[in-house]
mmCIF file of the C-alpha atoms, coordinates in Angstrom:
data_MODEL
# 
_entry.id   MODEL 
# 
loop_
_atom_site.group_PDB 
_atom_site.id 
_atom_site.type_symbol 
_atom_site.label_atom_id 
_atom_site.label_alt_id 
_atom_site.label_comp_id 
_atom_site.label_asym_id 
_atom_site.label_entity_id 
_atom_site.label_seq_id 
_atom_site.pdbx_PDB_ins_code 
_atom_site.Cartn_x 
_atom_site.Cartn_y 
_atom_site.Cartn_z 
_atom_site.occupancy 
_atom_site.B_iso_or_equiv 
_atom_site.pdbx_formal_charge 
_atom_site.auth_seq_id 
_atom_site.auth_comp_id 
_atom_site.auth_asym_id 
_atom_site.auth_atom_id 
_atom_site.pdbx_PDB_model_num 
ATOM 1   C CA . GLN A 1 1   ? 0.000   0.000  0.000   1.00 0.00 ? 1   GLN A CA 1 
ATOM 2   C CA . VAL A 1 2   ? 0.979   3.610  -0.534  1.00 0.00 ? 2   VAL A CA 1 
ATOM 3   C CA . GLU A 1 3   ? -0.260  6.466  1.606   1.00 0.00 ? 3   GLU A CA 1 
ATOM 4   C CA . LEU A 1 4   ? -0.257  10.083 0.487   1.00 0.00 ? 4   LEU A CA 1 
ATOM 5   C CA . VAL A 1 5   ? -0.761  12.829 3.037   1.00 0.00 ? 5   VAL A CA 1 
ATOM 6   C CA . GLU A 1 6   ? -1.354  16.403 1.914   1.00 0.00 ? 6   GLU A CA 1 
ATOM 7   C CA . SER A 1 7   ? -1.050  19.556 3.953   1.00 0.00 ? 7   SER A CA 1 
ATOM 8   C CA . GLY A 1 8   ? -0.909  23.300 3.450   1.00 0.00 ? 8   GLY A CA 1 
ATOM 9   C CA . GLY A 1 9   ? -4.376  24.195 2.273   1.00 0.00 ? 9   GLY A CA 1 
ATOM 10  C CA . GLY A 1 10  ? -6.377  27.056 3.701   1.00 0.00 ? 10  GLY A CA 1 
ATOM 11  C CA . LEU A 1 11  ? -8.084  30.366 3.067   1.00 0.00 ? 11  LEU A CA 1 
ATOM 12  C CA . VAL A 1 12  ? -6.254  33.126 1.219   1.00 0.00 ? 12  VAL A CA 1 
ATOM 13  C CA . GLN A 1 13  ? -7.191  36.364 -0.476  1.00 0.00 ? 13  GLN A CA 1 
ATOM 14  C CA . THR A 1 14  ? -6.979  36.948 -4.209  1.00 0.00 ? 14  THR A CA 1 
ATOM 15  C CA . GLY A 1 15  ? -3.379  37.474 -5.218  1.00 0.00 ? 15  GLY A CA 1 
ATOM 16  C CA . GLY A 1 16  ? -2.026  35.565 -2.247  1.00 0.00 ? 16  GLY A CA 1 
ATOM 17  C CA . SER A 1 17  ? 0.100   32.441 -2.111  1.00 0.00 ? 17  SER A CA 1 
ATOM 18  C CA . LEU A 1 18  ? -0.066  28.994 -0.573  1.00 0.00 ? 18  LEU A CA 1 
ATOM 19  C CA . ARG A 1 19  ? 2.264   26.028 -0.576  1.00 0.00 ? 19  ARG A CA 1 
ATOM 20  C CA . LEU A 1 20  ? 0.924   22.503 -0.540  1.00 0.00 ? 20  LEU A CA 1 
ATOM 21  C CA . SER A 1 21  ? 2.955   19.491 0.534   1.00 0.00 ? 21  SER A CA 1 
ATOM 22  C CA . CYS A 1 22  ? 2.422   15.799 -0.076  1.00 0.00 ? 22  CYS A CA 1 
ATOM 23  C CA . VAL A 1 23  ? 4.403   13.048 1.581   1.00 0.00 ? 23  VAL A CA 1 
ATOM 24  C CA . ALA A 1 24  ? 4.273   9.503  0.247   1.00 0.00 ? 24  ALA A CA 1 
ATOM 25  C CA . SER A 1 25  ? 4.890   6.512  2.484   1.00 0.00 ? 25  SER A CA 1 
ATOM 26  C CA . GLY A 1 26  ? 4.475   2.771  2.445   1.00 0.00 ? 26  GLY A CA 1 
ATOM 27  C CA . ARG A 1 27  ? 5.617   0.011  0.184   1.00 0.00 ? 27  ARG A CA 1 
ATOM 28  C CA . SER A 1 28  ? 6.796   1.414  -3.113  1.00 0.00 ? 28  SER A CA 1 
ATOM 29  C CA . PHE A 1 29  ? 5.723   -0.161 -6.355  1.00 0.00 ? 29  PHE A CA 1 
ATOM 30  C CA . ALA A 1 30  ? 7.592   -3.385 -6.893  1.00 0.00 ? 30  ALA A CA 1 
ATOM 31  C CA . GLY A 1 31  ? 10.170  -2.405 -4.318  1.00 0.00 ? 31  GLY A CA 1 
ATOM 32  C CA . ARG A 1 32  ? 11.448  0.560  -6.272  1.00 0.00 ? 32  ARG A CA 1 
ATOM 33  C CA . SER A 1 33  ? 11.869  4.083  -4.955  1.00 0.00 ? 33  SER A CA 1 
ATOM 34  C CA . PHE A 1 34  ? 9.333   6.763  -5.686  1.00 0.00 ? 34  PHE A CA 1 
ATOM 35  C CA . GLY A 1 35  ? 11.820  8.617  -7.824  1.00 0.00 ? 35  GLY A CA 1 
ATOM 36  C CA . GLY A 1 36  ? 10.776  6.748  -10.924 1.00 0.00 ? 36  GLY A CA 1 
ATOM 37  C CA . TYR A 1 37  ? 7.093   7.546  -10.612 1.00 0.00 ? 37  TYR A CA 1 
ATOM 38  C CA . ASP A 1 38  ? 4.945   10.403 -11.722 1.00 0.00 ? 38  ASP A CA 1 
ATOM 39  C CA . MET A 1 39  ? 3.673   12.510 -8.834  1.00 0.00 ? 39  MET A CA 1 
ATOM 40  C CA . GLY A 1 40  ? 1.448   15.482 -9.029  1.00 0.00 ? 40  GLY A CA 1 
ATOM 41  C CA . TRP A 1 41  ? -1.577  17.502 -8.109  1.00 0.00 ? 41  TRP A CA 1 
ATOM 42  C CA . PHE A 1 42  ? -5.148  17.515 -9.265  1.00 0.00 ? 42  PHE A CA 1 
ATOM 43  C CA . ARG A 1 43  ? -8.051  19.623 -8.078  1.00 0.00 ? 43  ARG A CA 1 
ATOM 44  C CA . GLN A 1 44  ? -11.803 19.415 -8.028  1.00 0.00 ? 44  GLN A CA 1 
ATOM 45  C CA . ALA A 1 45  ? -14.201 22.269 -7.507  1.00 0.00 ? 45  ALA A CA 1 
ATOM 46  C CA . PRO A 1 46  ? -17.874 21.724 -6.596  1.00 0.00 ? 46  PRO A CA 1 
ATOM 47  C CA . GLY A 1 47  ? -19.862 20.642 -9.606  1.00 0.00 ? 47  GLY A CA 1 
ATOM 48  C CA . LYS A 1 48  ? -16.789 20.291 -11.796 1.00 0.00 ? 48  LYS A CA 1 
ATOM 49  C CA . GLU A 1 49  ? -14.674 17.409 -12.978 1.00 0.00 ? 49  GLU A CA 1 
ATOM 50  C CA . ARG A 1 50  ? -11.308 16.693 -11.445 1.00 0.00 ? 50  ARG A CA 1 
ATOM 51  C CA . GLU A 1 51  ? -8.577  18.437 -13.420 1.00 0.00 ? 51  GLU A CA 1 
ATOM 52  C CA . SER A 1 52  ? -4.840  18.175 -13.607 1.00 0.00 ? 52  SER A CA 1 
ATOM 53  C CA . VAL A 1 53  ? -2.902  21.022 -12.020 1.00 0.00 ? 53  VAL A CA 1 
ATOM 54  C CA . ALA A 1 54  ? 0.759   20.037 -12.147 1.00 0.00 ? 54  ALA A CA 1 
ATOM 55  C CA . ILE A 1 55  ? 2.679   16.824 -12.631 1.00 0.00 ? 55  ILE A CA 1 
ATOM 56  C CA . SER A 1 56  ? 6.308   15.932 -11.989 1.00 0.00 ? 56  SER A CA 1 
ATOM 57  C CA . ARG A 1 57  ? 7.402   13.204 -14.364 1.00 0.00 ? 57  ARG A CA 1 
ATOM 58  C CA . GLY A 1 58  ? 9.467   10.553 -12.644 1.00 0.00 ? 58  GLY A CA 1 
ATOM 59  C CA . ARG A 1 59  ? 11.602  9.608  -15.613 1.00 0.00 ? 59  ARG A CA 1 
ATOM 60  C CA . GLY A 1 60  ? 13.400  12.616 -16.956 1.00 0.00 ? 60  GLY A CA 1 
ATOM 61  C CA . GLY A 1 61  ? 12.133  14.993 -14.308 1.00 0.00 ? 61  GLY A CA 1 
ATOM 62  C CA . HIS A 1 62  ? 10.040  17.094 -16.655 1.00 0.00 ? 62  HIS A CA 1 
ATOM 63  C CA . LEU A 1 63  ? 7.228   19.218 -15.298 1.00 0.00 ? 63  LEU A CA 1 
ATOM 64  C CA . TYR A 1 64  ? 3.766   19.587 -16.796 1.00 0.00 ? 64  TYR A CA 1 
ATOM 65  C CA . TYR A 1 65  ? 1.113   22.129 -15.928 1.00 0.00 ? 65  TYR A CA 1 
ATOM 66  C CA . GLY A 1 66  ? -2.549  22.579 -16.625 1.00 0.00 ? 66  GLY A CA 1 
ATOM 67  C CA . ASP A 1 67  ? -3.275  25.650 -18.732 1.00 0.00 ? 67  ASP A CA 1 
ATOM 68  C CA . PRO A 1 68  ? -5.149  27.585 -15.985 1.00 0.00 ? 68  PRO A CA 1 
ATOM 69  C CA . VAL A 1 69  ? -2.119  27.585 -13.669 1.00 0.00 ? 69  VAL A CA 1 
ATOM 70  C CA . LYS A 1 70  ? 0.794   28.046 -16.033 1.00 0.00 ? 70  LYS A CA 1 
ATOM 71  C CA . GLY A 1 71  ? 3.030   30.873 -14.915 1.00 0.00 ? 71  GLY A CA 1 
ATOM 72  C CA . ARG A 1 72  ? 1.499   30.961 -11.420 1.00 0.00 ? 72  ARG A CA 1 
ATOM 73  C CA . PHE A 1 73  ? 2.041   27.517 -9.892  1.00 0.00 ? 73  PHE A CA 1 
ATOM 74  C CA . VAL A 1 74  ? 5.292   25.621 -9.493  1.00 0.00 ? 74  VAL A CA 1 
ATOM 75  C CA . ILE A 1 75  ? 5.645   21.925 -8.690  1.00 0.00 ? 75  ILE A CA 1 
ATOM 76  C CA . SER A 1 76  ? 8.777   20.488 -7.134  1.00 0.00 ? 76  SER A CA 1 
ATOM 77  C CA . ARG A 1 77  ? 9.800   17.217 -5.516  1.00 0.00 ? 77  ARG A CA 1 
ATOM 78  C CA . ASP A 1 78  ? 12.439  15.646 -3.340  1.00 0.00 ? 78  ASP A CA 1 
ATOM 79  C CA . ASN A 1 79  ? 12.733  11.952 -4.115  1.00 0.00 ? 79  ASN A CA 1 
ATOM 80  C CA . ALA A 1 80  ? 14.863  11.285 -1.049  1.00 0.00 ? 80  ALA A CA 1 
ATOM 81  C CA . LYS A 1 81  ? 11.996  12.554 1.101   1.00 0.00 ? 81  LYS A CA 1 
ATOM 82  C CA . ASN A 1 82  ? 9.203   11.094 -1.067  1.00 0.00 ? 82  ASN A CA 1 
ATOM 83  C CA . THR A 1 83  ? 7.707   14.563 -1.078  1.00 0.00 ? 83  THR A CA 1 
ATOM 84  C CA . VAL A 1 84  ? 6.158   16.782 -3.705  1.00 0.00 ? 84  VAL A CA 1 
ATOM 85  C CA . TRP A 1 85  ? 5.210   20.428 -3.248  1.00 0.00 ? 85  TRP A CA 1 
ATOM 86  C CA . LEU A 1 86  ? 2.935   22.817 -5.090  1.00 0.00 ? 86  LEU A CA 1 
ATOM 87  C CA . GLN A 1 87  ? 3.753   26.504 -4.745  1.00 0.00 ? 87  GLN A CA 1 
ATOM 88  C CA . MET A 1 88  ? 0.684   28.485 -5.720  1.00 0.00 ? 88  MET A CA 1 
ATOM 89  C CA . ASN A 1 89  ? 1.120   32.181 -6.436  1.00 0.00 ? 89  ASN A CA 1 
ATOM 90  C CA . ASP A 1 90  ? -1.233  34.909 -7.593  1.00 0.00 ? 90  ASP A CA 1 
ATOM 91  C CA . LEU A 1 91  ? -4.209  32.852 -6.496  1.00 0.00 ? 91  LEU A CA 1 
ATOM 92  C CA . LYS A 1 92  ? -7.606  33.588 -7.976  1.00 0.00 ? 92  LYS A CA 1 
ATOM 93  C CA . PRO A 1 93  ? -11.132 32.720 -6.791  1.00 0.00 ? 93  PRO A CA 1 
ATOM 94  C CA . GLU A 1 94  ? -11.364 30.171 -9.606  1.00 0.00 ? 94  GLU A CA 1 
ATOM 95  C CA . ASP A 1 95  ? -8.501  28.257 -7.981  1.00 0.00 ? 95  ASP A CA 1 
ATOM 96  C CA . THR A 1 96  ? -10.833 27.381 -5.116  1.00 0.00 ? 96  THR A CA 1 
ATOM 97  C CA . ALA A 1 97  ? -11.075 23.595 -4.962  1.00 0.00 ? 97  ALA A CA 1 
ATOM 98  C CA . VAL A 1 98  ? -10.033 20.493 -3.087  1.00 0.00 ? 98  VAL A CA 1 
ATOM 99  C CA . TYR A 1 99  ? -6.481  19.699 -4.111  1.00 0.00 ? 99  TYR A CA 1 
ATOM 100 C CA . TYR A 1 100 ? -5.369  16.086 -4.317  1.00 0.00 ? 100 TYR A CA 1 
ATOM 101 C CA . CYS A 1 101 ? -1.930  14.577 -4.485  1.00 0.00 ? 101 CYS A CA 1 
ATOM 102 C CA . ALA A 1 102 ? -1.609  11.541 -6.737  1.00 0.00 ? 102 ALA A CA 1 
ATOM 103 C CA . ILE A 1 103 ? 1.028   9.069  -7.860  1.00 0.00 ? 103 ILE A CA 1 
ATOM 104 C CA . ARG A 1 104 ? 1.245   6.523  -10.646 1.00 0.00 ? 104 ARG A CA 1 
ATOM 105 C CA . SER A 1 105 ? 3.685   3.779  -11.368 1.00 0.00 ? 105 SER A CA 1 
ATOM 106 C CA . GLY A 1 106 ? 4.149   4.640  -15.004 1.00 0.00 ? 106 GLY A CA 1 
ATOM 107 C CA . GLY A 1 107 ? 2.389   5.419  -18.177 1.00 0.00 ? 107 GLY A CA 1 
ATOM 108 C CA . ILE A 1 108 ? 2.750   7.070  -21.516 1.00 0.00 ? 108 ILE A CA 1 
ATOM 109 C CA . LEU A 1 109 ? 3.299   10.793 -21.625 1.00 0.00 ? 109 LEU A CA 1 
ATOM 110 C CA . SER A 1 110 ? 0.040   11.502 -23.417 1.00 0.00 ? 110 SER A CA 1 
ATOM 111 C CA . THR A 1 111 ? -1.910  10.317 -20.357 1.00 0.00 ? 111 THR A CA 1 
ATOM 112 C CA . ILE A 1 112 ? 0.004   12.329 -17.789 1.00 0.00 ? 112 ILE A CA 1 
ATOM 113 C CA . HIS A 1 113 ? -2.933  14.665 -17.121 1.00 0.00 ? 113 HIS A CA 1 
ATOM 114 C CA . ASP A 1 114 ? -5.491  11.820 -17.020 1.00 0.00 ? 114 ASP A CA 1 
ATOM 115 C CA . SER A 1 115 ? -6.638  11.319 -13.424 1.00 0.00 ? 115 SER A CA 1 
ATOM 116 C CA . THR A 1 116 ? -7.893  7.810  -14.155 1.00 0.00 ? 116 THR A CA 1 
ATOM 117 C CA . MET A 1 117 ? -4.313  6.716  -14.817 1.00 0.00 ? 117 MET A CA 1 
ATOM 118 C CA . TYR A 1 118 ? -3.141  7.386  -11.253 1.00 0.00 ? 118 TYR A CA 1 
ATOM 119 C CA . ASN A 1 119 ? -2.887  4.548  -8.768  1.00 0.00 ? 119 ASN A CA 1 
ATOM 120 C CA . TYR A 1 120 ? -2.968  6.287  -5.409  1.00 0.00 ? 120 TYR A CA 1 
ATOM 121 C CA . TRP A 1 121 ? -4.568  9.426  -4.042  1.00 0.00 ? 121 TRP A CA 1 
ATOM 122 C CA . GLY A 1 122 ? -4.351  11.537 -0.939  1.00 0.00 ? 122 GLY A CA 1 
ATOM 123 C CA . GLN A 1 123 ? -7.363  12.602 1.083   1.00 0.00 ? 123 GLN A CA 1 
ATOM 124 C CA . GLY A 1 124 ? -7.348  16.112 -0.343  1.00 0.00 ? 124 GLY A CA 1 
ATOM 125 C CA . THR A 1 125 ? -6.815  19.543 1.136   1.00 0.00 ? 125 THR A CA 1 
ATOM 126 C CA . GLN A 1 126 ? -9.176  22.489 0.715   1.00 0.00 ? 126 GLN A CA 1 
ATOM 127 C CA . VAL A 1 127 ? -7.933  25.680 -0.894  1.00 0.00 ? 127 VAL A CA 1 
ATOM 128 C CA . THR A 1 128 ? -10.272 28.654 -0.776  1.00 0.00 ? 128 THR A CA 1 
ATOM 129 C CA . VAL A 1 129 ? -9.472  31.957 -2.436  1.00 0.00 ? 129 VAL A CA 1 
ATOM 130 C CA . SER A 1 130 ? -11.640 34.872 -1.435  1.00 0.00 ? 130 SER A CA 1 
ATOM 131 C CA . ALA A 1 131 ? -12.417 37.694 -3.831  1.00 0.00 ? 131 ALA A CA 1 
# 
């Protein structure tokens, strides 16, 4: 099993910043370290589908962002600590959502933003941006 624990959500005014953290623990896939896996963040607002926010590709270390957050959010990870962060800047009311950390054991690049391709999920942390 793999457990993902998020933290760092909260209430912030428009234009503010928040930093989310996600720590992964438990038996890694097939005994390998988490460094080879894709880790990232998704979000879901009330009445909307879950959408990809930012993904850190395990192999190659490339970073991928959803269009609404490009230029404002930054994802980073520390494989030695099994941790991924999401620095969110210039927050807007439309960023209000529950943010989920997710990890997958592998997959083709074209599916990197597909939430159905992720094996494990955290419990979510609420981010609320007031106008």
